[in-house]
MITI-541998 format. One record per residue (C-alpha): x, y, z; residue in three letters. Coordinates in steps of 0.02 Angstrom, whole numbers, padded with zeros to 5 digits, always signed. Layout:
! MITI-541998
XYZALA;...
This chain:
! MITI-541998
+01343+00870+03830UNK;+01365+00804+03653UNK;+01182+00835+03603UNK;+01111+00977+03708UNK;+00921+00999+03698UNK;+00935+01177+03630UNK;+01018+01265+03482UNK;+01151+01361+03578UNK;+01339+01340+03580UNK;+01388+01477+03702UNK;+01332+01624+03809UNK;+01414+01794+03821UNK;+01380+01874+03990UNK;+01393+02058+04039UNK;+01472+02101+04207UNK;+01415+02263+04292UNK;+01230+02258+04332UNK;+01212+02080+04265UNK;+01327+01975+04374UNK;+01395+02098+04502UNK;+01320+02253+04584UNK;+01466+02373+04569UNK;+01380+02539+04604UNK;+01468+02550+04772UNK;+01638+02532+04687UNK;+01594+02662+04555UNK;+01530+02785+04685UNK;+01685+02768+04794UNK;+01809+02780+04649UNK;+01720+02927+04568UNK;+01709+03025+04730UNK;+01894+02992+04763UNK;+01926+03062+04589UNK;+01819+03214+04628UNK;+01914+03242+04791UNK;+02075+03247+04691UNK;+01998+03381+04579UNK;+01923+03477+04727UNK;+01748+03452+04658UNK;+01586+03403+04748UNK;+01533+03222+04762UNK;+01407+03131+04653UNK;+01274+03018+04730UNK;+01244+02833+04694UNK;+01075+02852+04605UNK;+01155+02968+04478UNK;+01302+02850+04454UNK;+01181+02709+04415UNK;+01115+02805+04264UNK;+01291+02833+04195UNK;+01361+02657+04205UNK;+01372+02543+04054UNK;+01455+02642+03915UNK;+01635+02635+03970UNK;+01747+02733+04087UNK;+01766+02884+03974UNK;+01579+02911+03961UNK;+01559+02884+04149UNK;+01691+03013+04195UNK;+01623+03143+04073UNK;+01445+03122+04136UNK;+01503+03142+04317UNK;+01601+03299+04276UNK;+01450+03367+04183UNK;+01343+03333+04337UNK;+01454+03414+04468UNK;+01518+03564+04370UNK;+01411+03721+04359UNK;+01335+03745+04187UNK;+01448+03894+04158UNK;+01600+03780+04179UNK;+01544+03645+04056UNK;+01686+03696+03942UNK;+01811+03635+04072UNK;+01761+03453+04054UNK;+01885+03410+03918UNK;+02027+03505+03999UNK;+01995+03415+04165UNK;+01970+03246+04084UNK;+02153+03185+04079UNK;+02178+03221+04265UNK;+02007+03147+04305UNK;+02047+02990+04205UNK;+02212+02961+04296UNK;+02134+02992+04467UNK;+01986+02878+04430UNK;+02094+02735+04366UNK;+02207+02744+04519UNK;+02059+02749+04638UNK;+01966+02607+04551UNK;+02121+02498+04557UNK;+02124+02518+04747UNK;+01936+02496+04769UNK;+01889+02364+04640UNK;+01773+02236+04719UNK;+01779+02311+04893UNK;+01603+02384+04888UNK;+01528+02262+04762UNK;+01428+02102+04781UNK;+01372+01961+04667UNK;+01186+01967+04630UNK;+01081+01822+04700UNK;+01066+01677+04579UNK;+01218+01720+04473UNK;+01332+01578+04526UNK;+01190+01453+04513UNK;+01136+01523+04344UNK;+01311+01511+04272UNK;+01326+01332+04335UNK;+01161+01287+04252UNK;+01214+01363+04087UNK;+01378+01269+04092UNK;+01288+01108+04136UNK;+01174+01132+03985UNK;+01327+01123+03872UNK;+01364+01308+03845UNK;+01537+01383+03836UNK;+01544+01549+03930UNK;+01629+01715+03897UNK;+01618+01878+03994UNK;+01605+02037+03890UNK;+01595+02206+03976UNK;+01631+02389+03938UNK;+01734+02395+04098UNK;+01923+02394+04063UNK;+01976+02213+04045UNK;+02106+02221+04184UNK;+01975+02278+04310UNK;+01851+02149+04243UNK;+01970+02003+04266UNK;+02020+02064+04439UNK;+01838+02081+04492UNK;+01792+01907+04429UNK;+01937+01834+04528UNK;+01890+01929+04686UNK;+01709+01871+04674UNK;+01751+01689+04634UNK;+01677+01692+04458UNK;+01835+01688+04350UNK;+01838+01500+04330UNK;+01666+01504+04247UNK;+01733+01589+04090UNK;+01842+01533+03945UNK;+01864+01712+03884UNK;+01853+01884+03965UNK;+01849+02043+03861UNK;+01829+02225+03913UNK;+01796+02395+03841UNK;+01978+02413+03793UNK;+01993+02241+03711UNK;+01929+02296+03541UNK;+01920+02453+03435UNK;+01740+02487+03486UNK;+01627+02454+03636UNK;+01448+02394+03654UNK;+01320+02443+03587UNK;+01428+02419+03432UNK;+01416+02237+03376UNK;+01604+02219+03352UNK;+01643+02158+03530UNK;+01510+02021+03517UNK;+01570+01966+03346UNK;+01750+01960+03407UNK;+01698+01862+03561UNK;+01605+01736+03452UNK;+01761+01723+03345UNK;+01869+01690+03498UNK;+01748+01555+03556UNK;+01730+01482+03382UNK;+01540+01496+03390UNK;+01405+01561+03272UNK;+01322+01725+03327UNK;+01148+01653+03297UNK;+01191+01512+03417UNK;+01275+01624+03547UNK;+01162+01699+03681UNK;+01196+01873+03748UNK;+01149+01898+03931UNK;+01148+02075+03996UNK;+01054+02210+04090UNK;+01037+02355+03969UNK;+00989+02423+03799UNK;+01176+02425+03759UNK;+01177+02235+03769UNK;+01016+02218+03670UNK;+01072+02336+03532UNK;+01241+02253+03515UNK;+01163+02080+03510UNK;+01034+02128+03379UNK;+01166+02204+03267UNK;+01280+02053+03288UNK;+01140+01927+03254UNK;+01140+01855+03431UNK;+00982+01817+03531UNK;+00977+01915+03694UNK;+00906+01893+03869UNK;+00908+02037+03993UNK;+00899+02030+04183UNK;+00772+02149+04260UNK;+00874+02203+04412UNK;+01019+02292+04325UNK;+01056+02474+04284UNK;+01003+02508+04102UNK;+01051+02692+04115UNK;+00903+02725+04229UNK;+00774+02674+04097UNK;+00643+02533+04103UNK;+00734+02376+04046UNK;+00579+02297+03969UNK;+00583+02431+03834UNK;+00755+02373+03776UNK;+00692+02247+03649UNK;+00762+02083+03715UNK;+00701+01909+03668UNK;+00665+01872+03851UNK;+00681+01949+04025UNK;+00723+01860+04187UNK;+00719+01915+04368UNK;+00862+01796+04409UNK;+00998+01714+04305UNK;+00935+01548+04372UNK;+00790+01565+04250UNK;+00894+01573+04091UNK;+00936+01388+04069UNK;+00750+01347+04063UNK;+00729+01467+03915UNK;+00862+01392+03803UNK;+00749+01273+03711UNK;+00626+01414+03673UNK;+00752+01537+03601UNK;+00783+01480+03423UNK;+00902+01603+03344UNK;+00901+01791+03337UNK;+00714+01813+03371UNK;+00619+01720+03504UNK;+00446+01653+03467UNK;+00381+01760+03609UNK;+00441+01894+03729UNK;+00450+01782+03881UNK;+00455+01845+04060UNK;+00523+01721+04186UNK;+00513+01753+04374UNK;
């Protein structure tokens, strides 16, 4: 579209908890890691509160959960072995226990049809992110894909968003961030991007509507309808779209 009826040039879309429910993958890979270390398993509800801040944070939180308090000092000594075991397990498991959330494919198609260029930005390692997008049939939607190891810092730092805007050649104020957590909202605010959050994601186990987004949607199919109302970094209202 040469003259889209909204101010946006692009959208940056998070992956885990926003487009794909990957808790099953995380649970399986983490428990395989724990088997290697002869440690007890972690359950899925706990995993859901740890996801979103990168693999290092995820592994440390799991070790903290399964180790007795008296053994907390072992976390850093175990970490290198845990990291290697987790990476190997996730490489085998990636996508096997995951599913695309309802409305994602349709929502991405609507955003593209409205004239937006699309990039995926996640704290998941970029190799795993690209593999997962291919497995789930979403890779062709995106011009760029960046992960937690693509830049010097991860979300909620604004650097990954600013670098993604740079790669797209778009202005942050005209680039919409779409995510599921306070990480996404904080990074977007600091980068000068407007932000919409989905309500069905993980958000570290906290209420997503406290994250300070410009709008919230129960399905990605609702985002295209909001574009004309979101005019820059702050929306005129905190919209909620079913």
